[in-house]
N, C-alpha and C positions, 0 to 999 in steps of 0.2 A: 238671383239673390246675391247680395254682397254683404259679407260680414266684415265690419269695420271695427278695429280695436281703438284707433285714435285718428283724428283728423289733422293733417299736416298743414294744409293751406286752403285759402278760399279767395276767389276773385271778389274784391270789394266793388260792387256795381257802382258805376258812376265815378266814385272817388278815386279808386286806384286806376281805373281804365283811362280816365280823362285828366287826372291830375288837377282837378278843379276844387277850389275852396267853396264848398256848398254850404249855404245857410239853410236852416230848417225852422219851420213854424209848427206850433201845436195848437190845434183847435179841439176843444173839449165839449163833451155832452151835446153833440149834434143829434137831433131827433131824425131817425130814418123812416119813420112813418109820417104821413101827412097830418096836418093840424086837426082835421076832422076826426081822425082815428084817435089821436092823442087826447082830444077833449072828451071823448066818450069812454075812455078806459084809463083809469088812473094808474093801473099797474104798467100798462104799455107806456104811458107818459113818463113814468118814473124809471122804468127799466130799459126801454128800447132806445138807447142812445149809443153813440160811438165817439171815439177820439180819433183825430187825424194828425199824424206826424208826417210832414211832407217837405221836400226840398223846394225852396222858394225861387231860386235863381237858375234853374234848368228847366227844360221842357221835355215832354215825351217820356217822362220817367215811368218805370214800372211801379205797381202797387201790390202789396201783400195784405190781404184781409186776414187778420189774426183773430181766431176764435178761442176764447179761454176755455180751460177744462173745469173740472169740479163735479163730475158725475151727473150733470144736468140739474144739480141741486144747490150749488154754491159757487163762490168765487166771483171776481169782478173783471171787467175789461182791463186790458193792459197793453202797453207798447213795450215789447221786450227790449231790454237794453242791448242785447246782442244784435238786434236788427237796426239800431239807430246808426245814423251817420254812414250809411252805405249807399247813398244815392238813389234810394227808393222810398216810396211812401209806405207807411204802415198805418193800417186802420184797425184799431182794437174795438171790438163790439161787445156790448152786453146783450143778453137775451133773457126772456122770462124763464123761471125755474120751477121745477117740481118742489113742493106739492101745490104751489099756487096755481099752476097750470099743468096740463098733461099733454102727451103727444097728440098731435104734431106741432103744438104751439111754438116750441123752441126751434124746430126745423123751419117753420114759417118765418120766424124772426131772423134767423141766419140768412135765409133767402132774401128777405126784405132789405137787410143791411148790404148784401152783395149787390142787389139791384140798385140800391142808392149809389153805390160806388160806381157802377157802370154809367149811371145817369149824371154823375156830378164830378168825377175825378178830372175830366178834361178841363173843367172850369178852373182848376187849380194848376193846370199845366201837365197833367198826367195823360198817359196813353190808355184809352179804354180797351185796347186790344192786348194790353199787357197787365191784366188783373189776375193775380194768383190767390188761391184760397187755401189757408193752412190753419192749423190749430193743434192743441195738445189734448189727448185723451177724449173727453166729451167733445171738445172743439174739433178734434180730428174726425170724430164720428159725424158731426154736423157738416164739416167740409166735404166729406165723402158723399153724404146723402144728397146735398144740393148740387154736387157736381155730377153724380151718376144718375140720379132720378130727375129727369128734366122737368117734371111737372111743377116743382116748387118755384123755379125761376120763370117758367113759362107764365105763371100767374101775373108776373110783372112785365111780360112781353120781352123777356131776355132769354136767349138761347143758351143753355148751359154749356154748349160747345164753344161759346165765346170766351169761356174761362181759359186763360193761358196755361194753367197748370194747377193740379190738385195735389197738395203735399200734406197729408195727415200724419201727425206724430202719435204713434201708439193709440190709434183710434179703433173702436169696435168695427169689425166688418160684418158681424152678425147683428141681430137686433139688440139695441143697447140694454144693459142690465136694469137701468131705471125704467125704461119702457116695459120691460118684463115685470118689474116690481109693481108698476101701476096695474098690471093684469093679475097679480098674485102669483107670478111664476118665479121660482127661486133663481138666484144668480148662477147656480151651477147647471141649470137646464138651458141649453142653447137652443135658440130657434132662429130660423131665417124666414122672414116674411117681408111684406112690402116696406117695412121700416128698417130693413137691413141693407146696407150698401151692397152686399153680396147678391141680393135679389135683382139688382139693376145692372149687372155686368153687360157691357155693350162694346162693340168694336169701334164705334165712332166717338168715344168719350175723349175729353182732353187728356193730355199727358198726366199720368198718375204715378207719383213717387211715394211709396209707403216706407215709413221709417218706424222701427220699433226698437225696444231694448232687447237685451239678451234673452233668448227663449227660456233659459233656466232662471232668470231673475224677474221677468215681467209678471204682470198680473195674469192670472190663470188663462192660458190659451191665447193671449193677445198676439203673440208672434205667429202662432199657427193659423189664427183667423186671417191675418194679413197675407200669409203665404198661400192660403187657399184662395183668397181674393185675387192675388197675382196670377195663380195658376188658371183660374176661371176666366180672367180677363184675356189671358193669352189664348185660351181655348176658343173663345168667341171671336178672336181675330184682332184684339187690341195689341198694337205693336209697341206701345210706349208706356208699359207698366214696369216699374222697377221696385225692388224691395231691398232696403238696407236694414241689417240687424247690427245694432251697436253693442258689440261684445263688451261685457263687464259692467253694463249699465242696466238698471231695472226700469221701472215705469217712469221714474223721474229722469228721463233721458233727453230732455229738451235742449240743455246747454250744448252738448256735442252735436245735436241734430241741426242747430241753427246754421252752421257753416255749410252743411249739405243742402239745406233749403236755399241759401243764397247762391250756391253753385248752380243749382237747378234753375233758379230764376235767370241767372246770367246766361246759361246755356240756351234756354228757350228764347230769351230776348234776341240772342244772336241768330238763332234759327229763323225767327220771324222777321229779322232784318228791320225792326221797327225802332230800335234804339239808335243812338248817335252812330253815324256811318263813319267808320275809320277805314280809310283807303290809303294806298301808297301815294307818297308825294316826294317830289325832289327835295323840297326844303323843309318838310316836316311841320308846316303850318305854324312856325314859332316866332317869326321875326317881324311881322308886319305891324306897323303903328297906324291905326285908322286915322283918316283925315275927315274933317267936318263935311267935305264935299262928296265923300264916298256914298254910294248907294248901298244900303244894307239889305240883304235878302236872306230870309230864313231857309236853311238847307232842308229842314224837315218839311216845310210847306212846299218847297220846290219839288221834293220827292213825290208828294201827293199830286202835284201838277203834272209831273212826268208820267205818273201812273195814268192820270186823266188823258194825257196825250195818246198813249198807246191804246187805251180803251176807246177813246173817241175816234181814233184813226181806224181801228178795226170795225167799229159800228158803221162808219162812213164807207169804208172800203167794201164791206160785204153787202151793204145795202145798194151802193152804186153798181156793183157787179150784176145786179138783176137786169139792169137796162144797158149795160156796156155795149156800145156799138149797135144798139137797136135802131137809132135814128141818126143818119149822117147826111141827109139831104137826097137830092135826085139828079146829081150830075154824074155822068160817066156810066159805066156798065152796071154799077150797083145802085139801086134806087130803093129807098126805105119809106117813101110816103111822107105824110104829114108828121111834123114833130109832135111830141107829147105836149100836153098842157096840164094845168093843175087838176083838171077834171079826170085825168087818167090815174091819179094816185088812188090806189086801192082796187084798180081794175086789172084785168088780165094783162100779163106781160106779152110783148110781141117778140118774135124771134130776132136774134141779132144777125149781123151779116155772116156770121160763121155758124149760125144755129141750124141750118138746113131745114128751116121751117118749124123748128121746135123751140118753144120759149125756154127761159131759164129754169133750171131745176132747183134753184135756190129758193124760189118763192113762186107760187102760181099767180100771184098778183104783185103789182108794184107796191112794195111795202118794206118796212124795216126788217132787216135780217139780224138776229141776235144769236150769240152763243150763250146758252143757259149755264147756270152755276156749275152743273156737273159735266159740261162739255169743254171743248178746246177750240180756241180761235186758230184757224190756219193762216199761215203767212200767204202773201200774195205779192205781186210786183210793186204794189204801192206801199208795202211795209218792209219787204225782206232785205232790200239793199241798204235801206236806212239802218236796219238791225245790223247788217254786216259792217257798215262803216263804224257804228258804235263799237262793235266787237273789235274791229281793227285798231281803233284809237286806244281801247283798253289793253289789248294784248301787246301792242307795240309800245305802250307807255309813252304816248306822244300826244301833242295837241294838233300837230300838222302832219298829215300823211304825205309820204313821198310817192312818186310814181311807181317805184319798185314795190312798196308796201301795198299799194292799190292793186297792182297787177298780181302779186302773190295771193292777195285776198280773193280776187275774182277767180283766179284759177283753182284755188282750193275749195271755194264755197259755192261756185256756180257749176251746175251740171253741164257736161260737154254735149250730151245728147238732148234731143227734144223729148218731152216738153221741158224746156228750161226756163220758161217764163221771162223771156227777154223780148223787148220791143226792138225796132229795127236799128236804131243807133247803138243801143246797148249791145245787140248781137254783133254788129260790125266791129265795135270796139273790142268785144270779147274775142272775136276771130283774130283781130290784129294782135291782141295780147298773147294769144296762143302761138302766134308767129314770132313773138319776141319783142313786139313794140311796147313802149311804155307810155302812159299818159304824161303830158297832154297831147302827144302826137296822135293819139287814137281818135281825136276829134277834129283834127285839121281837115278842112274841106278837101284838100288834095288826097287825103287818106280815107276819109269817111264822108261819103256823099249824103249821109242822113243827119248831118250836124244840126239841122234846124227842126228835128223831130222832138217829140214830147219827153223823151227818156229822162233827161237830167232833172226835170221838175217833179218826177215821181220819187226821186231817190236822195235828194240832198237838202231838203228844207230843215231837217233835224239839226243841222249845224247851227241854225239860229238859236236853238235852245241851249246849245253848248256854250254860247257866249251871251248870257242874259244881259239885256240893256246896252250891249255894245255891238251894233251891226257892223262896225268897222272890223272887229275881230272875227265876227261870224263870216263875213265875206272872205277874209284871209284864209280861214279854215276850209271854207267850201270851194275855194277857187279851183284847186286841182281835181277834186271829185266832180265838180260841174264840168270842167274841161276834159274830163275823161270821155264825154259823149256829146258835148254841146258847144256851139260857138254862136256869136252874133245874137240874133233875137232870142234863140232858145237859151243862150247863156244868160242874157239880161232877165228873161222871164224867171229862170231858176233863181237868180239873185233876188228878184222881187219877193219870192216866197221865203227865202232865207232871212231877208230883212224883216218881213212880217213876223216870223217866228221869234227873232231876237227882240223886236219891239214889244212883244207880249209881256215882257217883264219891265218895260220902260213906261208904258202907257199909264195914264192916271186912272186907277181902278175906281175912283169915286165918281167918275163920269158914267152915264148910261152905256151899256155894252154897245149899242148902235153907234154912239159917238166914238167910242174907243176903236171900233173896227174901221170906221171911216178915216179917223186920224192916222192910224197905222197904214192903211192903204195909200193915203195921199203921200205919206212920207216915203213909202216903198216906191211909189210912182216916180220919184225923183231919180231913181236908178235907171229908168228907161230913157234912152236918148230920145229927145223930142221928135226927131225925124224918123224914128223906127216905127214899124207897123205895130209893135207891141205897145208903144206909148199911145198911138192913135186908137188902138182897140180899147185900151183902158179908158181913154178920154171919151170915146163914143159911148161906151156902156154907162159910165158915170153920168154923162150928160142926160141920157135917157132916164136913168134912175132919178136924177135931180128933178126932171120934168114930170115925174110920177107916171111915166109910160109903163104899162104892165110888162113884167119880165118876159112873158111869152112873145110879146111884140118885139121887145128888144132882141131876144134870141133870133127871131125870124129876120129882123133887119140886119143883125150881125152876119147871118148866113148869106143874105143877099149881097151885102156890101163887100164881104171878103172872099167868099167862095164862088159866088156867081159873077160879081162885077170885078173882083180882084183889085179893089181900091187900096190906096195908101201903100203901094209897093208889095202887097201880099199876093204873090204869083204862084202859089202852090198848085192851083187848079191847072195852070198851063203846063205843069210838069208831068201830067198824066200818070200820077202815082196810083197805086192800088187804093181803092175806096176813096179816091179823090183826096188823099192825104189826111184821112180821118184821124191819124195818129200824129199830126203835125203839132208843134208847140203852139203856134199862133192861134188857131181856131179854138183849141182846148183852153188856152189862156183866156181868151175872150169869154168863153162859156163859164169858166171858173169865176171870173169877176162878176158875172151876172148873179151866181149863187151867193157870192160873198156879200155884195152890196144889198141885193134884194132880201137876203136872209137876215140882215140887220143884227147879227150876233145871236139869233135864236138857233140853237143847235138843230132842233127838229126841222125847222123851216129851211135852214141852209142845206141840210142833207136832202130834203125833199126836192128843192129846186135843182140842186146839182144832179140828182138822180133823173129828173125829168128833162133836163136842158138839152141832152143829146151828146153825141160823139163818145169820147172815152169817159163816161159819166163817173166811174169810180175814182178817177183822178181828183177832181175837185171835192168830191164827197170825203175822200180820205184826207186830203190836205186840210180842208176847213174843219172837218170833224176832229182832226188831231189838234189844230190850233185852238178851237173853241173848247175841246176837251181839256187842254192844258189850262186855259183861262178859268175853267169851271172847277177843275179837279175831279177826282173820283166821285166824291159825294154829290157834287153838282150834277154829274151825268146821271147818277142813280136817281136823284130827286126829279130830274127832268123826265125820265122814262118811268119813274115809279116802279123800279125793279132792280134786282141785283143781277150781275153778269159774271160770267166766267172770268177768272183772272189768269188763265193759263194759255200759253201761246206756243204753237208748234212751228218753228222756223224750218224744220225739215220737210214741210209740205212742198216747199219750192226750192230750198237751198240744202246744202249738205255739209258734213264735217264740222259741226259745232258740238261743244260739250253737252253733257246732260241728255244725250240722244235727241238734242234739238228742242227739248221741252223747258220752257222758262215761265216764271210767273211775271206779271206786269210789275210787281214790286221789285223783283230781282232785276228786271230790265231798267227800271227807274233808278235803282241803286247804282247800277253801272254808270248811268248818265250823271249821277251826282259826283261820282269819282272823276269823270272826265271834266266836269265843270270845275271841280277843285283844282285840277291841274291847269286848266285854261286861265282861271282867275289869277293864279300865281305866275305861270310862265309867260302868258301872252298879255295879260292886263297889268301885271305888276301889282296886283291887289293882295288881299289877305283872306285866309280861311281860319276862323276861330271855332274850334271844335267845342270849346267850353260853352260858348253862347250859341253854337250851332248856326253860324251865319257866315256869309261871304261879305267882304268889303270890296266893292267894285269901284275903282277909280272912274269917275265920270268925265267925259269930254263933251264939248259942244257937238250936238247932233248935226252932222253936215254930210248928208248923203249926196254923192255926186253921180253924174251920168256915167254909165258904163262905157267902156271903150271896146 
């Protein structure tokens, strides 16, 4: 409990943080029940309305639902002057009053108004993950009731835990005195039943900030009720309950409480990382004058897309791991029989070449693998080095990593001992770095005989997202990370992926997703030298796709053409590598193009084909799962699978020495990405970052992708 004599300062959300001239609009007497209810109940039609005061020229703002007091018997909705012009929306609500109605009618009304806010505030530009519920006296009681007793909002299919914060001013914690009056119980006789906030203490409730007047000046017992509520919340395990006692103020303590309310909103907004993202910048985002030819990209929408990338990549990665190296063909010492077909989806998994006769323990059948809401996604070699490169860009405050920075990052974050989740070229480069060598020398054929293996295409496509719509910049950023382990065809293939990721922000989103994917792939193909086997593999798969040849037949013909017959200069088989070079860049690239083209932008279908196509199956599933996840965003993925997923990621499953004990949320990871793009837009593109409008201005140049060298 904190006893406060006076309030010295308050963060003014939005206005003071961003220095923006915000304009506001007021909408009045909006009905929060639907027309059918309003037409059948004149009192509801008259009383159950709300006013909305909201900022018009910013997005993603927080909202405070303000519930008026009056003992549940009087007073009207209001937009408190102290909350205006603070960069947040205020919704003042009316509700039905005693004696025209009795409990729980007014609780139902408060819940209906909050549910209306959840369902509608985004249409006005607000963030429905930043909805706070507050009120004074009876309004504080109603705020606590609908926030702690989940059944009231559940009637509207809203989880009360979605409330960002509950902040009652001098509200009852016991059963309200008017409810007791309805039952003939005097105001001096306290009861706690299911209409008391205290009855519903729980560990998983939203953050709860209790504010009362001075215990000696308040209405009888009001401070002590709230102190008891705080104590019981802590006893049940709630860690975010706080009590403020405003010394020197009685029950009319709202005015000094408003700054505390605003501070709480500001604090929680920052914790949730859902408000405007303010990150370090060399120039401070202040000097750029937009040009008519600039591409304008919303930073907040890009945040959601980066969240979708990490989620989609994890779904693809872990699903593809079920069949990783199950099917590599029948050349050499290791033979795996016939490749999978579509008919194998949902059937038992076969052992991999390392499985010693035992199928995958991730799933008994070939099927999607998900991390549920209450679990954690583990990192893997298709996600962890990308995470590391993002971390290195952030921690080094740079857009272009040096060889020294890459080496230091690898030595710090990659385990020296097995199992260290490195493929062959990565392992060789790591060994060379431990001997003191710097990239790009670590991929030179004279130093690293594995320079044509798959490794770089697992680890560098994310650089395309750091340079939205500018593949020229993306290739510049990715050059040294790619050349840490890859040269020639493996390098060009990795650049193909980087270009695809960058073009995901350039492509015409009004076109069907199938057409978007094909256009992006054809543009990225221009990077592959026409005489390279990588280019010929792409052209072969695309030609079969255009002829409507089934993907299984295309995969079988790919295997025959390149691994059996070694056409187009693809001579991996003749090198007598382990598993016939099942980890080579070339054959895995050809397989990935099959899932990309035949998947036609359908996330499920793309991951299914990638999982069944063979070789290092989790590579294409992770790569295209991440790309399509970015294009769809978090909600698009959830809608596709009709479920919610864990948003927590453990980088320490495979890597080491990261902050937070290696535990990050996808939102935190996406936020880091936004900060990197901020820097890239300014330092590499010469563009602008407007925090007030929450956009990037990206100078556009003619798209001119040239062959790699």
